[in-house]
C-alpha positions as CSV (number, residue, x, y, z in Angstrom):
1,M,119.8,65.4,84.3
2,Q,121.1,69.0,85.9
3,P,124.1,69.1,89.1
4,Q,122.4,69.8,92.3
5,V,124.2,72.5,94.6
6,R,124.4,71.5,97.5
7,R,125.0,75.0,99.5
8,S,126.1,75.5,103.4
9,P,124.0,75.9,105.7
10,D,125.6,78.5,107.7
11,R,125.4,80.4,103.8
12,P,122.0,81.7,103.2
13,E,120.4,81.9,99.3
14,V,122.1,85.6,98.0
15,P,118.8,87.2,96.9
16,A,117.9,87.9,93.4
17,I,116.8,91.6,94.8
18,D,117.1,92.8,98.2
19,L,116.5,96.5,98.8
20,Q,116.8,97.5,102.7
21,A,115.2,100.2,104.2
22,V,114.7,101.7,100.7
23,T,113.2,105.6,100.7
24,K,112.8,107.4,97.5
25,R,112.4,111.4,97.4
26,F,111.3,113.2,94.5
27,T,110.7,116.9,93.5
28,T,108.5,118.3,92.7
29,P,108.1,120.8,89.4
30,S,107.0,123.3,92.4
31,G,109.5,122.3,94.3
32,S,108.4,120.8,97.0
33,I,109.1,117.1,97.5
34,Y,107.7,114.2,97.9
35,T,108.7,111.0,99.2
36,A,107.4,108.1,96.7
37,L,108.9,105.4,99.2
38,K,109.5,104.6,103.1
39,D,111.9,102.0,104.7
40,L,111.1,100.0,102.4
41,D,112.1,96.1,102.3
42,L,111.6,94.0,99.9
43,Q,113.8,90.6,98.9
44,V,113.1,88.3,95.7
45,K,114.4,85.4,95.8
46,P,116.7,83.8,92.1
47,G,114.8,82.0,90.1
48,E,111.2,83.5,92.7
49,F,108.0,85.3,90.5
50,C,107.2,88.4,92.8
51,A,103.6,90.1,91.8
52,V,103.8,93.8,94.4
53,V,100.7,95.3,94.5
54,G,98.8,98.3,95.6
55,P,96.8,101.6,95.0
56,T,98.0,104.2,92.8
57,G,101.3,106.2,93.8
58,C,102.2,103.8,96.4
59,G,105.5,103.8,94.6
60,K,105.2,100.2,92.8
61,S,106.7,101.3,89.9
62,T,109.3,103.5,91.7
63,T,110.6,100.8,93.0
64,L,111.2,98.8,89.3
65,T,113.3,101.6,88.4
66,L,115.5,101.7,91.5
67,V,116.1,97.6,91.0
68,S,117.4,98.3,87.2
69,G,119.3,100.9,88.2
70,L,117.1,104.0,86.7
71,E,117.2,105.8,89.9
72,R,119.0,105.8,92.7
73,P,117.8,105.9,96.5
74,S,117.8,109.1,98.5
75,L,118.3,106.2,101.6
76,G,118.8,102.4,102.3
77,T,120.4,99.4,100.0
78,V,119.5,97.9,96.9
79,K,121.5,95.2,96.2
80,V,121.4,92.7,93.0
81,H,122.9,89.6,93.5
82,G,124.2,90.5,96.1
83,K,126.3,93.9,94.5
84,D,125.1,97.4,95.7
85,V,123.2,98.9,92.4
86,S,125.1,101.9,91.2
87,G,124.2,102.5,87.8
88,I,122.2,100.0,85.1
89,T,121.9,96.8,86.0
90,P,123.0,94.4,84.0
91,G,121.2,91.2,83.3
92,V,118.0,93.1,84.0
93,A,115.2,93.3,81.4
94,F,112.2,95.6,82.0
95,M,108.6,95.5,80.8
96,F,107.4,98.8,80.6
97,Q,102.9,99.3,80.2
98,T,104.2,100.8,76.3
99,D,105.9,98.3,74.3
100,A,109.5,99.4,73.5
101,V,109.2,98.4,70.1
102,L,110.6,101.2,67.3
103,P,108.0,102.0,65.1
104,W,110.6,101.5,61.9
105,K,111.9,98.4,62.2
106,T,110.3,94.7,61.5
107,V,109.5,92.7,64.2
108,L,113.2,90.7,63.5
109,D,114.9,93.5,63.7
110,N,113.3,94.8,66.7
111,V,113.9,91.8,69.1
112,A,117.4,91.1,67.5
113,L,117.6,94.0,68.8
114,G,119.0,93.7,72.1
115,P,122.0,90.9,71.3
116,R,123.3,92.9,68.2
117,F,124.0,95.7,71.7
118,R,125.6,93.7,73.2
119,G,127.9,92.7,70.8
120,T,126.3,89.3,68.8
121,K,127.0,89.1,65.2
122,K,124.3,89.3,63.0
123,P,123.4,85.7,61.7
124,Q,123.8,84.7,65.5
125,A,121.5,86.7,66.9
126,Y,119.1,87.3,63.8
127,A,118.6,83.3,64.0
128,N,117.7,84.0,68.1
129,A,115.9,86.1,67.4
130,R,113.8,84.1,65.0
131,D,113.5,81.6,67.5
132,W,112.3,84.0,70.2
133,L,109.4,84.6,67.6
134,S,108.3,81.1,66.6
135,R,108.5,80.8,70.7
136,V,106.0,83.1,71.6
137,G,103.8,82.7,68.4
138,L,105.0,85.0,66.0
139,A,106.3,82.9,63.5
140,G,105.2,84.1,59.5
141,F,105.3,87.7,61.3
142,E,109.1,88.7,60.8
143,D,108.6,90.9,58.6
144,R,105.7,93.2,60.1
145,F,106.5,96.3,61.1
146,P,104.8,97.3,64.7
147,H,101.9,99.3,63.4
148,Q,100.0,96.3,61.9
149,L,99.8,94.1,64.7
150,S,97.7,93.8,67.0
151,G,97.8,95.0,70.5
152,G,97.9,91.3,71.7
153,M,101.2,90.5,69.0
154,R,102.9,93.6,69.9
155,K,103.7,92.1,73.9
156,R,104.3,88.8,72.6
157,V,107.5,91.0,70.5
158,A,107.6,92.9,73.6
159,L,108.3,89.4,75.5
160,A,110.5,88.3,72.7
161,Q,113.4,91.6,73.6
162,S,112.8,91.1,76.8
163,L,113.8,87.7,77.2
164,I,116.4,87.0,74.4
165,N,119.3,88.2,76.1
166,E,118.0,85.8,78.9
167,P,118.3,88.0,81.7
168,R,118.6,87.4,85.5
169,I,115.8,89.3,86.0
170,L,112.0,90.8,84.6
171,L,111.2,94.1,85.7
172,M,107.3,94.3,84.6
173,D,105.6,97.3,84.9
174,E,101.3,96.4,84.9
175,P,102.6,94.7,81.1
176,F,99.1,93.2,80.4
177,S,97.0,96.9,81.3
178,A,96.2,97.9,78.2
179,L,94.7,94.5,77.1
180,D,91.5,93.4,76.8
181,V,90.5,90.5,79.1
182,Q,91.1,87.2,77.3
183,T,94.0,88.6,75.2
184,R,95.4,89.3,78.8
185,A,95.0,85.8,80.2
186,I,96.5,84.2,77.2
187,M,98.9,86.5,78.0
188,S,99.5,85.7,81.1
189,N,99.7,82.3,80.0
190,E,102.6,82.5,77.5
191,L,104.6,84.4,80.1
192,L,104.6,81.7,82.6
193,Q,105.5,79.5,80.2
194,L,108.1,81.5,78.8
195,W,109.1,82.2,83.0
196,D,110.1,78.8,83.3
197,L,112.4,78.1,80.4
198,T,114.8,79.9,82.1
199,R,113.4,80.8,85.7
200,P,114.4,84.6,86.2
201,A,113.4,86.3,88.7
202,V,110.7,88.4,88.7
203,V,108.7,91.9,90.0
204,F,106.1,92.3,88.1
205,V,103.6,95.1,89.1
206,T,100.3,94.8,89.0
207,H,96.4,96.4,89.6
208,D,94.9,93.5,89.0
209,L,94.9,91.7,92.6
210,E,93.7,87.6,90.6
211,E,96.7,88.7,87.9
212,A,98.9,88.8,90.7
213,I,98.1,85.4,92.4
214,A,97.7,83.8,89.2
215,L,101.2,84.5,88.1
216,A,103.3,85.2,91.7
217,D,104.5,82.7,94.1
218,K,104.5,85.7,96.3
219,V,102.6,88.9,96.3
220,V,103.8,91.7,98.3
221,V,101.2,94.4,99.2
222,L,102.6,98.2,99.6
223,T,100.7,100.3,101.3
224,A,99.3,104.5,100.2
225,G,101.4,106.7,99.0
226,P,102.8,108.9,99.8
227,G,105.9,107.2,101.7
228,G,104.7,103.7,100.5
229,T,106.1,100.9,101.8
230,V,105.6,97.0,102.8
231,K,102.4,96.3,104.3
232,A,102.1,92.5,104.5
233,T,104.2,89.3,102.3
234,F,101.3,86.8,100.9
235,D,103.4,83.3,99.7
236,I,101.3,82.3,96.8
237,D,101.7,78.1,96.9
238,L,99.2,77.0,94.4
239,P,101.1,74.2,92.2
240,R,103.0,74.9,88.8
241,P,102.2,74.8,86.4
242,R,99.3,76.8,86.3
243,V,96.2,77.9,83.7
244,V,95.3,80.8,84.4
245,Q,92.2,80.5,83.2
246,E,91.2,78.3,85.5
247,V,93.4,78.5,89.0
248,R,90.6,81.5,89.3
249,F,88.2,78.8,90.1
250,E,90.4,77.3,92.8
251,P,89.0,77.2,96.3
252,Q,93.1,78.1,97.4
253,F,92.4,81.1,94.9
254,V,89.5,82.1,96.7
255,D,90.6,82.1,99.8
256,L,94.1,83.5,99.1
257,Y,91.9,86.3,97.2
258,H,90.0,87.7,100.3
259,Q,93.2,87.6,102.3
260,I,94.8,89.5,100.0
261,W,92.0,92.2,99.5
262,E,91.3,92.5,103.3
263,A,95.0,93.9,103.2
264,L,94.8,96.0,100.2
265,R,91.6,97.1,100.9
266,S,92.0,99.9,103.5
267,E,95.4,100.9,101.3
268,V,92.8,101.4,98.1
269,D,90.4,103.2,101.0
270,T,93.1,105.5,102.0
271,A,95.2,106.2,98.3
272,Y,90.8,107.3,96.9
273,A,90.0,109.5,100.0
274,Q,93.9,111.1,99.4
275,T,92.7,111.4,95.3
276,I,89.3,112.8,96.4
277,A,90.6,116.0,98.7
278,A,92.7,116.6,96.8
279,V,91.1,117.5,93.6
280,S,88.8,119.3,96.1
281,E,91.1,121.4,97.6
282,E,92.7,122.4,93.8
283,A,88.5,123.6,92.9
284,S,88.5,125.6,96.1
């Protein structure tokens, strides 16, 4: 039995991720200024699974880069576990849309790479890598190269790469978007099972509202860009553990879907109208 942690009522839990009044501007190739995010507030508790949805161009991926330290805010503050983000954030794993496996290294070498960079001795790093490959269902594939794997298997490698260092925060930018529907559901279930082992705080960016609800503790809806910001936040109080393929049929799931879609629909319409207007302007 793990010891209980008692917190004083006047000392609330420090968020794992805390963005306050964050604005992020970029200079475009033409020299103009584009505002990706404006006055965004977002908090994620330790161990909380937060999904972020919104139309293309609303700043979802930018939010992840700010938390990771790959970008700095133009205005506002970004804190991780109570400390200002001033560089690459330690204890954070980032899983991109395109996996980051090295094609010239074996599956085992790829997964062991993170611990090796962090100073773990080679025998222990490779033992840990074999353990994580077993957890993601790739025992027996240690000596394969990435080009010898299916898309779903490569995503399993990427999950092992991300989780082997037991990050306190896991950032995921549409990690399963390239997979077919069946493989995507399988990977979502595996993600939930692996997340439950160490319970890092997760920010999961997706365009798939069903995926967001099935995975998350809360879903954050961003407004259409430019200047995306938080429009609404929904608590997902579906019981855990969840089976992604089954939870979608629960009446509570359907009700949540309708509520969130009502908030999201106008933002999708706005983004679509902006795209059509931009295309028409270029054509004229």
